[in-house]
C-alpha positions in Angstrom: 7.8 -7.1 4.6 6.6 -10.5 3.5 3.2 -9.2 2.3 4.8 -6.3 0.5 7.1 -8.6 -1.4 4.4 -11.2 -2.1 1.8 -8.7 -3.3 4.5 -7.0 -5.5 4.8 -10.4 -7.2 1.2 -11.5 -7.1 -0.4 -8.4 -8.8 1.6 -8.7 -12.0 0.9 -12.4 -12.1 -2.8 -12.0 -11.6 -3.1 -9.3 -14.3 -1.1 -11.4 -16.8 -3.1 -14.6 -16.2 -6.7 -13.6 -15.9 -7.3 -11.1 -13.2 -7.6 -11.2 -9.4 -9.5 -14.2 -8.1 -12.2 -13.2 -5.6 -12.5 -16.3 -3.6 -11.7 -16.7 0.1 -10.6 -20.2 -0.5 -7.9 -19.1 -2.9 -4.6 -18.4 -1.2 -3.7 -15.7 -3.8 -6.8 -13.7 -2.8 -6.2 -14.2 0.9 -2.6 -13.0 0.5 -3.8 -9.9 -1.4 -6.4 -9.1 1.2 -4.0 -9.5 4.1 -1.4 -7.5 2.3 -3.8 -4.6 1.8 -4.7 -4.7 5.6 -1.0 -4.7 6.5 -0.4 -1.7 4.2 -3.3 0.2 5.8 -2.0 -0.6 9.3 1.5 0.6 8.2 0.0 3.9 7.1 -1.8 4.3 10.4 1.4 3.5 12.4 3.3 6.1 10.3 0.8 8.7 11.4 1.4 7.9 15.1 5.1 7.1 15.1 7.3 9.7 17.0 10.4 11.0 15.2 13.5 13.1 16.0 15.4 15.5 13.8 19.1 14.7 13.0 21.3 15.8 15.8 18.5 16.1 18.3 17.9 13.9 21.3 14.3 14.7 22.0 11.5 12.9 20.1 8.6 14.8 18.5 5.4 13.4 19.9 2.9 16.1 18.8 0.4 14.3 16.6 -0.1 17.3 14.2 3.7 17.5 13.6 4.0 13.8 13.1 1.0 13.8 10.7 2.3 16.9 8.8 5.7 15.3 8.4 4.3 12.1 7.0 1.9 13.9 4.7 4.3 16.5 3.3 7.8 14.9 3.7 7.0 11.3 3.9 5.5 8.8 1.5 1.9 9.3 2.3 0.8 10.2 -1.2 2.6 7.2 -2.7 1.3 4.9 0.1 -2.3 6.1 -0.4 -2.3 5.7 -4.2 -0.8 2.2 -3.8 -3.4 1.3 -1.2 -6.4 2.4 -3.2 -8.5 -0.4 -4.7 -7.3 0.5 -8.2 -8.3 -2.8 -9.7 -12.0 -2.4 -9.0 -12.0 1.3 -10.1 -10.1 0.8 -13.3 -12.0 -2.4 -14.2 -15.3 -0.6 -14.1 -14.0 2.2 -16.3 -12.4 0.0 -19.0 -11.1 -3.5 -18.7 -7.9 -2.6 -20.6 -7.0 -0.1 -17.8 -6.5 -2.9 -15.2 -2.9 -3.1 -16.3 -2.3 0.0 -14.2 -2.8 -2.0 -11.0 0.8 -2.9 -11.5 1.5 0.3 -9.6 0.8 -1.7 -6.5 4.1 -3.5 -7.2 6.0 -0.4 -6.3 5.2 -0.7 -2.6 8.3 -2.8 -2.3 10.9 -0.1 -2.8 
């Protein structure tokens, strides 16, 4: 939760004040990097996490059913788009498009 909140605040700050600093000694870059790793691990865990339907007592542990539920009924599409390295992709297309990296701020919802 900490990394989701902090990256939700850091991305707009970086875009407003000169871009994302790529330096391992910079705490902002380190926080962004760790936040992206945490987001990826969260996505993997959601693919593996058993669930149960309302009113049922038995958990669903079949991997295909868990994955299908996360992909079709969960937030997989949103999580994946937020996790993509949009800053690098958009910066190479046109520097003015880097403002769209603000979409990463929506992970805290």
